N, C-alpha and C positions, 0 to 999 in steps of 0.2 A: 369388303367392308360391310358393316351392319349399322343401319341407322338406329339411333336411340330417340332423338327428340329434335323437333324444329319449332322454334317460337319466333313469330314476327312481331317486332316492336315498332313496326311502321306498316301502314296499309300497303298491300300489294294486290293489285287487281281487285277481285271481290273478297279477298281475305283481309279483314279489318285488323287494326292494331290490337295486339294481344292474342291473336289466333295462335294456338299451340297444338301440336299434334305429336303424340307419343307412338313410336313404332315398337321396338323391342322393349318390353317392360321388365321390371326387376324379377317378377316371378316366372318369366319366360327365358331368363338368361341361360338356363340349363340346355336349351335347344338352340343356342346362338349359332352353332356350327351346322345346323340343319338347313336345307333349302326349302323355304316357304315364302313364295312371292306374296307381296301385298297387293290386294285388289281394291282400288278406290272406285266405289260405285255411287250412283245417284243419277237424278234426272239431268237433262241438258241444262247447263248454266248453274249447276249447284256448287261449282267451285273446285271440283276434284282435280281438274287439269291444272289449276293454279298452283297446286302443291308441286307438281312436276316442274312447272315453269319457274317457280321460286328456287328450287334446288339447282336447276340448270344455270340460272342467273347468278346464284351465290358462288358456285364452283368456278364459273367463268371469271368472276371478279377476283377470286383468290388467285387463280392461275395468271390472270393478266398482271397482277401486282408483281408476281415473282418470276416473270419471264426473264431469261438471260438476254434474249434478243427481242426488243420491242419495236413495233412498227413506227415509222416516222409520224404517222397521224396521231400518235399518242402525245406528241409534243404540242404545246399551244401554238396557235397560228393567228398573229395580230391582224392579218388581212381579212380573214373570215370571222374574226372575233371568237374563234374556237378556243375553248379552255383546255382542249386535249383530254387525256385520260386523267381522272382524279381518283386516287385510291380511297379518298374519304367519302366518295359519292357512289352509291350502289343502288340498284333496284332489285329487291327491297333494300331500304337504306338503313335499317336497324334490325338485327336478328341475333338469334342464338341457335347454334347447330351442334349437336353431339352425335358421335358415332364411334364404333369400334373398328380397329383395323390391325392386321398383323404388325407387331412391333419390329423395329429395326434393331437387330441384335448387335450391330456394330456400334451403336450408341452406348456410351458408358454412363449409366444413370445410377442414382443413389438407390433406386428400388426397381425391380423388374416384376412384372405382373404376369404370372403364368395362370392360365385357366384351362382345365382339361388338357394339360400338357402342351398348350400352345401359348406362345408369348404374344400378348395383346397390348395395344395402346388404346387408351381412352382419350379421344380427341374432342376438344370443345373450341368452337369458333364463335367469337363474340364481336359484333359490330354495333357501335353506338353512332347516332347521327353526328355528322361532321367529323368523324374520326375513321381512320383506316381500321379494318378488322384485325383482331388479335387471335392468335392460335395457341392453344394451351395443350400440353401433354400431361396426363396424370397417370402415375403408377397404380393408383387405387382402382379397384373394380369390384362391384358395380358403381360405388359412390365416386363422386368427383371431389377430390380435395387436394390442396397443396399443388395445384397445377403449375407446371413450368412453362413459361412463354417460350415459344420456338422462334428461331431465326429463319431467314428465308430459305437457306439450304435445307434445314430440318423440315420445314413446312412441306416442301415438295416431296419429301420422302414419306410423308404421312397423309398424302392425298390418295384417293382411289387411283389405281393404276390406269384405268380408263373410265370416262363418263360417256355413256352411249345413249343416243336419243333416236326415237322413231315416232312418227305420227302418221296415222292412216289418212288424215285430212290435211288442210292447210292451217296448222296451228302455228301461226307466225311468232307468237310469244315464246313457245318452246324452241322453235328452230333458230330464233335470232341469236342467242348466245353461241350456238354451234356454228352458225354462219360467220359470226365474228371470229371465232377460233379458226375457221377454215381460211379466212383472210390472213390471220396471223401466221398460219402454217406457210402460206404462199410468201408472205413478206419475209419470214425467216429464211426460206429457201433463197429468195432473191438477194438477201443480205449476204449470204455466203457466196453467191455468184458474183456480186459486185465487188466484194472484198477479196475474191479468190482464196477463200479459206475453206478448209475441208467440211464436207457435209456428211453426216453419218448415215444418211439414207432414210431417216424418219424424223418427223417434226417433234419439237419439244412439247407442245401443248397436247393434252391427253383427251380432249373432247372430240367425239366423232359422231356426226349425224348421218343416218342412213337414208338416202333418197334413191330415186330410180336408177341413177347411174352406177350404183353399187350392187345392183341385183346380180348381174353376171359375174362380178368380182367374187361375191360370196359363193355363188354356185361353183365356179371354177376352182376356188381354193379347196372346197370340201371334196370335190371329185378327183382333184389331182393328188390329194393326201387323204384318202378315205379312212374312216374309222368305223368301229361297230356302231357308234351313235348315228352315223350317216345311214346305215342300213335300217335302223329303227325309225329314223325321222323322214328322210327324203325318199328312200326306196320304197318303204312300206306305205307312206302317206300319199305322196304325189307321183309314185310309180316311175321315178326317173332312175333308170338303171345305170346310165353312164353318159358322160359328155363325149361326143364323137369328134368334134372339131371346133375351132374358133379362130378369129383373126383379131389382132391388135393393130391399130393404125396410129402412128405417132408423127405429128407434124414437127419437123425440125426446121422451123422458119422464123420463129419469133426471136428478136435480139433485144437485149437491154444494155444500157451503158454502165460501165464500171464506175465505181465511186471516184470522186476527185482525189481522195487519199490514195487509192490504189493506182490511179493514173500517174501520180507523182513518183511512185516507186518504179515506174517503167522506164526503160531506156528510150531514147529518141526513136530508134527503129521500131520498138514495140508500140509506141504511141501512134505511129503511122500505120500500124497494122489493125485494120478494122475488126479482124477476127478476135483480136485480143482486147481492144477497147470496147467492143460491142459483142460479147460472147452470146452464142445461141442459148436459148432458155434451158434446154434439156442437157446442156453440155456437162453440168455437174454430175449427171447420172450416167455419163458415157465413158467412164474410166476404163481403159483397155488394160489387158494384162501385159505388164512389162517384164516381170520376172516371177519366179515360183512363189514369192511371198506377197505379191501384189493382189489386192482384193478387187475383183471386178465391180464396176458400177452396175446399177440396176438395169440400165438399158442393155449393157453387154451381156448380163445374165439372161435377159429375155431373148436376146439374139441367139445365145448358145443353146437355149432350150427349144428354139423354134424348129419346125420341120423344114421350113424354107423361109427365106426373107428376100426382099428386094427394095430398092430405092426408086421412087417415082418422082421425076422432076417436072412432069408435064403441067402441074398446076402452079409452078413457080419459075416460069421461063426467063424472068428478068434478073434472077440472081442464082446463087448456089444453093438455095433452100430446096428441101425435098420432103416427101412423105415416106416414112419408113413403114413398110408392110411386113408384118410378122404373122405367118400362118402356122397353125398347130394342128396336127393330126394326132389324136390322143391314142397312144398305144403304150406298151410297157417301156419302150425306149424313151418316150416323151416323159413319162412319169419318173423314170430314173434320172433324166436330165434335171427336172425340177427338184428332185430329192438332192441332187448334187449341189445345186446352186442356192436353193432356198431351204433345204432340209435342216432340221435341228440336230446338232451333233457334229462329229468330225466330217470334214469334206470328203465326199466320195462314199460315205456310208449310206446304206439304204435301210434305215430303221423302220421297222414295220409295226412296232407297238403303237397302241392307240395314243398314248400321251405324247410321244415324239411326233406323230403325224399331226396331232392337234396343234402343237407348237409350230410345226412347219407350215401348216395352213395359215396360221396367224402371221408368220413371217411374210408369206406371199401376199396376204391381204394388205399388210402395211406398205409393201412395195407398190401395189396397185393404188393405194391411197395417196402416196406421194405423187404418182403420175397424174391421178385424177385431180389433185389439188391444183395442178398447173393450169387447169381449165378456167381458173378465175383471172387469168392474166389480163383480160380486157377491161376490168373494172378500174375506172379512173380514180385518182386520189380524192377528189371532192366527194364522189359517191361513197368511197370507202370510209372517209372521215364521218360522213353522215350515218353510215351503218354503225361504226364504232361508238358513236355518241348517242345512238337511239336506244330508247327503252321500250318502244312499242311500234317499231317500223313495220309496214306491210311489205315484206321482202319481195313477194312475187310481183308487186307493182314497181319496185325500185330496181331490182337486180334482174336483168334479162338473162335467160339461159342461152349460151351461144349455140348457134346452129351446129349440127353434127359435124359438118366439114370444117368448121372453124375451131373445133376443140383440139387441144394439144394431144390428148389421148382419148381414144374411144374404142369400144369393142364392136365387132361386126361379124355377121355370118356365123354366129354360134349355133350349133345344132346338138341335139341330144337324142337318146333312145329311151322311149317309154315302154313299159310293159304293156303288151297287147297290141302295139302298133308296129307294123312291118317297116314303114318308111320313117326316115329321120324327121325330126320336128325341130323347127327353129326355136331358139330360146325366147325370142321376142313374141312368139305366138302363145306363150303361156297366159293363162287367165289372170285377172286382177287378184283373185283369191290365191292362186299359186304363187304369184309374185309376193303378195303380202306374207304368205307362209315362209317363203325363202328369206325375205327380209328379216322378219322377227325371230323365227326359230334359228335360221342360219346365223344371225348375229350372235345369239346366245351360244350356239355351238362354237363359234370362233373364239369367244372370249371366256369360255367356261372355266378355264384354269387360272384366271386372274381375279384378284379382289376388286371387282368393278361395280359400278352403279349403273343399272339399266333403267332408263326412263321411257316407257312404252305407252304411248297415248292411243287407246282403242286399237290394239294390235289385231283384233279378230273381226273387224268390221266387214271385210269382204269374204270371209270364210263361209262355207256352207254349214248347215246345222251339224253334220257329223264332225267336221273339223273343229267347230266351236265347242262341241261337247267333249272333244278329246284334246283341246288346246293345252290345258294345264298339264295333263299327263304327258303330252308330247314335249312340253317345256321341261318337264322333269327329266325325260329321257335325254334331252339336249344338254341338261346341266349335270348329268352324271359325270363324276370323276372316274375315269375308267381304270386308273391304276389304284388298286386297293392300298398300296403302300404310300401313296401321295397324301400329304397332310391335308386337312380340311381347307377348302377354299371358301373364303367369306365373300360371297357375291350377294348383291341386293337387287331385287327386281321390284319395281313399282310399275303397275299397269292400271290404267283406267279402263272401265268396261261397262257396257249396258247389257251384257249377256248373262242370263241366269245360269247357263251351263258353266261359264267360267267361275262364277261365284260358288256354285255347287261343289267345285273341286278345290276350294280354298278353305283353310281352317277359319273357324269363327273369329279367332283373335287377329287374323290377318285380313279380314274384310272391314273396310272403313267406309261407312255409308254417309254421304254428304247431303246436307239439306241447306236451302237458302230461304230465309224468312222473307215472304213476299212484301211485308210492310216495311221492315227495317233494312232489308238487303243483307243482313248478317249471315255469314256462312258458319255452319257448325258441322261436326261429324260425331259419329258414335259407332261402336261395335254393335252388330245385330244382337237382339235379345233372344235369338234362337240359334241352334246349331246349323250353320250353313252347309257344313261338309256333308254331302250326300243328300241334302234337301232337294225336294222336287222343284222343277222349274216353275210350276204354278205357285208354290208357296213363296219362292224367292221373288217372283214377279209381283205378288200381292204385298209382301212384307217390305221389300226393299224399294220397289218402284211405284207402289201405290196403285197398281193396275189390277182392279178386281175382276175384270172380265178376261176370259181365255180366248175370245174371238175378237175380230176386228170391229171397229166402230160402225162401219156401214152395215155389216151383217147383223150386228146387235140391234141397230135401228130397225131393220126389217123384222126382226123377232119381236121388238117392242110394238110394232104395228099389228102383228098377229095377236099379241097379248091385249092390245086395246080393242081389237075386234071381238076377242073372247069376252072381255068385260062388257062389251056392248050387247052381248047375247047371241052372237053367231054360233053355229053348230060346232061343238068341240070336236066331233069326229072329222068334220070337213077341215077344220083348222089344223088338226094333227096330221092329216094326210098332206095338206099343203106345206106344213113345216118340214115333214120328212122329205118331200120332193125338193123344197127350196134350199134346205140347209144340210150341211154335213154333220157328222157326229161331234158333239160338244157337251160340256156340262150344262151350258145355258139351254140347249135344245131339250136335253133330258128333263130339266126342271120345268120347262114350258109344257112338254108333253104330259108330265105328271100332273101339272096344274090343270090342264085341259081335261085329262081323264077323271080327275077328282070332281071337276065341275059336272061332267056327264053323269058320274055315279050319284052325285047329290040330287040330280034331277029325278 
């Protein structure tokens, strides 16, 4: 998808009513199919992250309205005086959002809009206060006219395939809509388990937030299905040659009660069978092969791919529960097994082309996502309702992360081989910067063939200067569509950053500089008045962040003390020698030395 415009007709965080931001503008439409990330820059508190937060909240609200399976907490509760989910109330509560997305060719419309040989839909979402949002489809492009209002089924076909979020810090407002969707994913799964209805192995909601538990999942998916992009990104940048082994532990111990409706359909003998009335949580994913046409469940696929596996009952001596240990030694046979069970294409094929491997890696990741979603099983209904109804909840204070041994699914003992190291290295021993690199770039690699929206809040914070300088070029490598015959993929990346290196690799039209008026608190943005692409870090630091000095405050203060002594009449030669001994090379020191030398010459 490609964003066109967002207008807020209600105040959201620091963005006041009437705030409007234009992304792809009319004279830029010719480049709609090019990958150019938007960099939202500005000082801390300037409001740039609020744009990402507003988009996440808007898409969550649209998704929540049109879910086929809604959680019980969406219904009003007289006891707690909860109003439940209200489609007419959103945060922000009034807005307009426009974007482009590949059109659904199965829809029979009065007009079809082809642009550069690609069928496009111009989508406009409008929400007024006190009313549910409306979604319109227009065949006109670039103008919006005679829009057709879409129904629920159509709306879901014109949303981004995935909305993906990441934050290097604790951005609770950005993560909150994604956390809500994670609960919805879990509730949807439990609905199918309680009703004994089929589950297709992946959730309905399309919002995914990447936190620390997904790091190993991303890495494993890419190295089990390697592509040329992996060589460019992971092998060249962080020197990871291969994954050598890993372990998955799945607790098969948590039981939930079937619905009353399902119980009524059971025979008396079935109702007396606790295994049927209280199925184990992961049982929906444990479908075994009964005939040649039967598709294995996710758990059975992981078992089939494992080098060895066993069941450990020692932690559950009072019942029949157990922990399932799955160990994987990564070799050609292991990769063939994953290709068989998770590979894109016909079963048994070992497709080696990059596009197929990328699709297979995504299949595997979505299987991991389903299992990791089950780790939310301990959240009680009251807390869950509080989260669903909150617009500004501090998630870390409300939702506790279960201890490792209490999680339904966890990774353990993953090890890898890095260039230049003889011994194996545990995945958990990677640095914060390496983890952040894996998170953000690996996320883009996984979803690069889908029309997705990526919301990345300060994705380069923990990276070293070299990785920061190459972050955008690496992102471009990750976003390459390897198959030249594959149609253009409309992906949109919005990232916030304080790094002049990131800005220097972004087109001037794609850099949005945010400012907040200290007196009124009003947030505004503008494109830079200079060409950012290839501009020096110093110029960007001065022009974008208002930082005139190229050295730190403390060292600058010491230099000012030397200047004060010069003005007081001390020996310029002595002060020059002292400055050279005290300070490293910088523009500020050169200016001071010149000033002192001129003072000496004037004498």
